[in-house]
C-alpha positions in Angstrom: 5.8 -15.7 -16.5 8.7 -13.3 -16.3 7.6 -10.1 -14.7 9.1 -6.7 -14.1 7.7 -4.4 -11.4 8.8 -0.8 -11.7 9.0 -0.1 -8.0 8.9 -2.9 -5.5 9.6 -1.3 -2.1 6.5 1.0 -1.6 2.9 0.1 -0.9 1.4 -0.8 -4.2 4.5 -2.0 -6.1 5.7 -4.3 -3.3 2.2 -5.7 -2.9 2.1 -6.6 -6.6 5.5 -8.1 -6.5 4.7 -10.3 -3.5 1.5 -11.4 -5.0 3.0 -12.3 -8.3 5.8 -14.2 -6.6 3.3 -16.1 -4.5 1.5 -17.1 -7.7 4.7 -18.8 -9.0 6.0 -16.1 -11.4 9.6 -15.0 -11.9 9.7 -11.4 -10.7 12.3 -8.6 -11.0 11.9 -5.2 -9.4 13.4 -1.9 -10.4 14.1 0.7 -7.8 16.7 3.4 -6.9 18.0 1.1 -4.1 17.1 3.6 -1.3 14.7 1.4 0.6 15.2 -2.1 1.8 13.2 -4.9 0.3 11.3 -6.6 3.2 10.2 -9.7 1.4 11.7 -12.7 -0.3 11.4 -14.4 -3.7 12.7 -11.7 -6.1 14.9 -13.0 -8.9 16.7 -9.6 -9.5 16.6 -6.3 -7.6 17.6 -4.0 -10.4 19.0 -0.7 -9.0 18.9 2.3 -11.2 17.2 5.7 -11.8 14.2 5.4 -14.2 14.7 9.1 -15.0 18.1 8.3 -16.5 18.0 6.9 -20.1 21.5 5.6 -19.6 20.5 3.7 -16.5 17.4 2.3 -18.2 19.5 1.1 -21.2 22.2 -0.4 -19.0 19.7 -2.2 -16.8 16.9 -3.3 -19.1 18.0 -3.2 -22.8 19.1 -6.9 -22.8 16.1 -8.2 -20.8 12.8 -9.5 -22.0 9.6 -9.8 -19.9 6.1 -11.1 -20.4 4.5 -8.5 -18.2 5.6 -5.1 -16.9 3.8 -3.4 -14.0 4.6 0.3 -14.1 3.7 1.6 -10.7 6.4 4.3 -10.3 5.7 6.5 -13.4 4.1 9.9 -12.8 4.7 11.7 -16.1 4.7 11.2 -19.8 8.4 11.5 -19.7 8.6 8.6 -17.2 6.7 6.2 -19.5 8.4 7.5 -22.7 11.9 6.8 -21.3 11.0 3.3 -20.2 9.0 2.2 -23.2 11.7 3.4 -25.6 14.2 0.9 -24.2 11.9 -2.1 -23.5 12.6 -5.2 -25.6 9.1 -6.0 -26.7 9.8 -9.4 -28.4 7.9 -11.3 -25.8 5.9 -8.6 -24.0 2.3 -9.5 -23.5 1.2 -6.6 -21.3 2.3 -3.3 -20.0 0.1 -2.4 -17.0 0.1 1.2 -15.9 -1.2 2.4 -12.6 -2.8 5.8 -13.3 -5.2 7.6 -11.0 -8.8 8.8 -10.7 -7.2 12.2 -10.4 -7.1 12.4 -14.2 -10.8 13.3 -14.3 -12.2 16.9 -14.4 -14.0 17.9 -11.2 -17.5 16.6 -10.8 -20.1 15.6 -8.2 -21.3 12.7 -10.5 -20.2 9.1 -10.6 -17.8 8.8 -13.5 -17.2 6.1 -16.1 -14.0 5.8 -18.0 -15.2 8.1 -20.8 -15.8 11.0 -18.5 -13.7 14.1 -19.6 -10.2 14.2 -18.3 -8.2 17.3 -17.6 -6.9 19.7 -14.9 -8.6 19.1 -11.5 -7.8 21.7 -8.8 -8.3 19.0 -6.1 -5.3 17.1 -7.4 -3.4 19.8 -9.4 -0.4 18.7 -11.4 -0.4 15.1 -10.1 -3.6 14.3 -12.0 -2.7 16.3 -15.1 0.7 14.5 -15.3 -1.0 11.1 -15.0 -3.3 12.1 -17.8 -0.4 13.1 -20.0 1.2 9.7 -19.3 -2.0 8.0 -20.3 -2.2 10.0 -23.5 1.4 8.9 -24.4 0.5 5.3 -23.8 -2.8 5.5 -25.8 -0.8 6.9 -28.7 1.8 4.2 -28.4 -0.9 1.6 -28.5 -2.5 3.1 -31.6 0.8 3.6 -33.5 2.7 0.5 -32.5 0.1 -1.8 -31.0 2.0 -1.6 -27.7 0.0 -3.9 -25.3 -1.1 -1.4 -22.6 -3.7 -1.7 -19.9 -4.4 1.4 -17.7 -6.0 1.4 -14.3 -7.5 4.4 -12.4 -7.9 3.6 -8.7 -9.7 5.6 -6.1 -8.2 5.7 -2.6 -6.1 2.6 -1.9 -5.7 1.3 1.6 -4.6 -1.8 3.4 -1.6 -3.6 4.9 1.6 -1.7 4.2 0.1 1.7 3.2 2.9 4.2 3.6 0.5 7.2 3.5 -0.8 8.4 6.8 -4.5 7.7 6.2 -6.1 4.7 8.0 -3.1 4.6 10.3 -3.9 8.1 11.3 -7.4 7.0 12.4 -5.9 4.0 14.3 -3.4 6.2 16.0 -6.0 8.8 17.2 -8.5 6.2 18.3 -5.9 4.1 20.1 -4.8 7.2 22.1 -8.4 8.1 22.9 -8.2 11.3 20.9 -11.3 12.7 19.2 -11.3 12.9 15.4 -12.4 16.0 13.4 -13.9 15.4 10.0 -15.2 17.7 7.3 -18.8 18.6 7.8 -21.1 17.6 4.8 -22.2 14.7 2.7 -19.4 14.1 0.2 -19.0 10.5 -0.6 -15.9 8.5 -1.8 -14.9 5.0 -2.5 -11.9 2.9 -1.4 -10.1 -0.1 -2.9 -8.3 -2.6 -0.6 -4.8 -3.5 -1.8 -5.6 -7.2 -2.0 -8.4 -6.4 -4.4 -6.3 -4.0 -6.4 -3.5 -6.5 -7.1 -6.1 -9.1 -8.2 -7.6 -6.6 -10.6 -4.2 -5.9 -12.1 -3.4 -9.6 -12.3 -6.7 -10.4 -14.0 -5.8 -8.1 -16.9 -2.9 -10.3 -17.9 -5.3 -13.1 -18.8 -7.9 -11.0 -20.6 -7.2 -10.0 -24.2 -10.1 -7.6 -24.1 -8.1 -5.4 -21.7 -5.4 -4.6 -24.3 -5.6 -0.9 -25.2 -8.2 -0.3 -22.5 -8.5 1.8 -19.4 -10.5 0.9 -16.3 -11.8 2.5 -13.1 -10.9 0.4 -10.0 -12.7 0.6 -6.7 -15.1 -1.2 -4.4 -18.7 -0.2 -5.1 -19.4 0.8 -1.5 -20.0 4.6 -1.2 -18.4 6.0 2.0 -19.0 9.2 4.0 -16.3 10.5 6.3 -18.5 9.7 9.3 -19.1 6.2 8.2 -15.3 5.8 7.6 -14.5 6.8 11.2 -17.4 4.8 12.7 -16.2 1.7 10.8 -12.7 2.2 12.2 -14.2 2.5 15.7 -16.3 -0.6 15.2 -13.2 -2.6 14.0 -11.2 -1.4 17.0 -14.0 -1.8 19.5 -13.3 1.7 20.9 -15.1 5.0 21.2 -14.0 8.6 20.6 -16.0 11.7 19.7 -16.3 12.7 16.0 -16.2 16.5 15.4 -17.8 17.8 12.2 -15.9 20.8 11.1 -17.6 23.5 8.9 -14.3 24.6 7.4 -16.1 27.0 5.0 -16.4 29.4 7.8 -13.0 28.8 9.4 -9.5 29.8 8.3 -8.6 26.2 7.7 -8.6 23.7 4.9 -9.7 20.0 5.2 -6.2 18.6 4.5 -4.9 20.5 7.5 -6.9 18.2 9.8 -8.0 15.2 7.7 -6.0 12.8 5.6 -8.4 12.9 2.6 -9.6 15.6 0.2 -13.2 16.6 0.9 -14.6 16.0 -2.5 -17.1 13.5 -4.1 -15.0 10.8 -5.6 -17.2 8.0 -7.1 -16.4 5.6 -10.0 -18.5 3.4 -12.2 -16.8 0.0 -12.5 -19.2 -1.8 -14.9 -16.5 -2.0 -17.5 -14.4 -4.3 -15.2 -17.4 -6.7 -15.0 -18.3 -6.4 -18.7 -14.7 -7.4 -19.7 -14.6 -10.2 -17.2 -11.9 -8.7 -15.1 -11.7 -9.3 -11.3 -14.3 -7.2 -9.5 -13.3 -5.9 -6.0 -15.0 -7.8 -3.2 -13.5 -6.5 0.1 -15.8 -4.1 1.8 -14.6 -1.3 4.1 -15.2 -3.2 7.4 -13.5 -6.3 6.3 -10.6 -4.3 4.8 -10.1 -2.1 7.9 -10.3 -5.2 10.1 -7.4 -6.8 8.2 -5.4 -3.5 8.1 -5.9 -3.0 11.9 -4.4 -6.4 12.5 -1.4 -5.4 10.4 -1.2 -2.1 12.3 -1.1 -3.9 15.7 1.6 -6.3 14.5 3.8 -3.9 12.6 3.3 -0.7 14.6 4.0 1.6 11.6 5.4 5.1 12.3 3.9 7.5 9.8 3.1 11.2 9.6 1.5 13.8 7.3 3.1 17.2 7.7 0.0 18.8 6.0 -2.1 17.8 8.9 -0.8 20.4 11.3 -4.1 21.9 12.6 -6.0 18.8 13.9 -6.4 20.2 17.4 -7.3 23.6 16.1 -10.1 22.0 14.1 -11.4 20.2 17.2 -11.4 23.4 19.2 -13.2 25.2 16.4 -16.2 22.8 16.7 -16.5 23.2 20.5 
């Protein structure tokens, strides 16, 4: 198949491109050309600005693809500009990476029909992804445009450019204690290798056309379990500090790389439609990611996390 990946140098998009190349497909990527491509096998690295209609027309108007993975779109304008110039004569699937941030706040486990809307935990990011979904749903209804939409929870794994699991590895390797939000919120994670297989499986499932799916591993994770699993994988020990931030002048994102909210998805629809169901549990996934961390030594940071030591002192 001939495949276009919108993106191709960041975590999710590069992982999809590499996987589809390894599966024997012909792959083009579309980026702004700012970051270096660190893998081989691409047919064309198309350089342009997806926000520019002129660039999109110049770069894509005469090209035809079987599948498009749109990983770099964040707004309805992003998808509108791209879909308006795509030659659809052979297009079998347009796969859009949305987010669980589209759902309204809740402590419940949510299925795909749970109400979407503004969520103050994610702010405009989630609302803009929702509007992009809405545009694509309308395009499917009016033009039978072959969309499939995925809503992942937290994505982790080899190559993650967000300072999340690498933050834990950095602290633990240095023997530094780790503050976590106090409480019992639970969340779910999806390893990048599972994510790309879910996305790929949609290509071969006609039921998935016009549909949206939650994507995550079933395992429900507390913050304490997350850190303890990282400690187990690394075979190291540090102290875990539980921070009652409700009584402190501090927010969770100032000392922890995740939002302290319940974030649980029902994924029965994946199974019902015979798509790939994620299989990589947290321990297996972190073990693989730690090996990547040791080999690649990624240098990451999160400027929001500027009160980690204060949070630790507050618990003492």
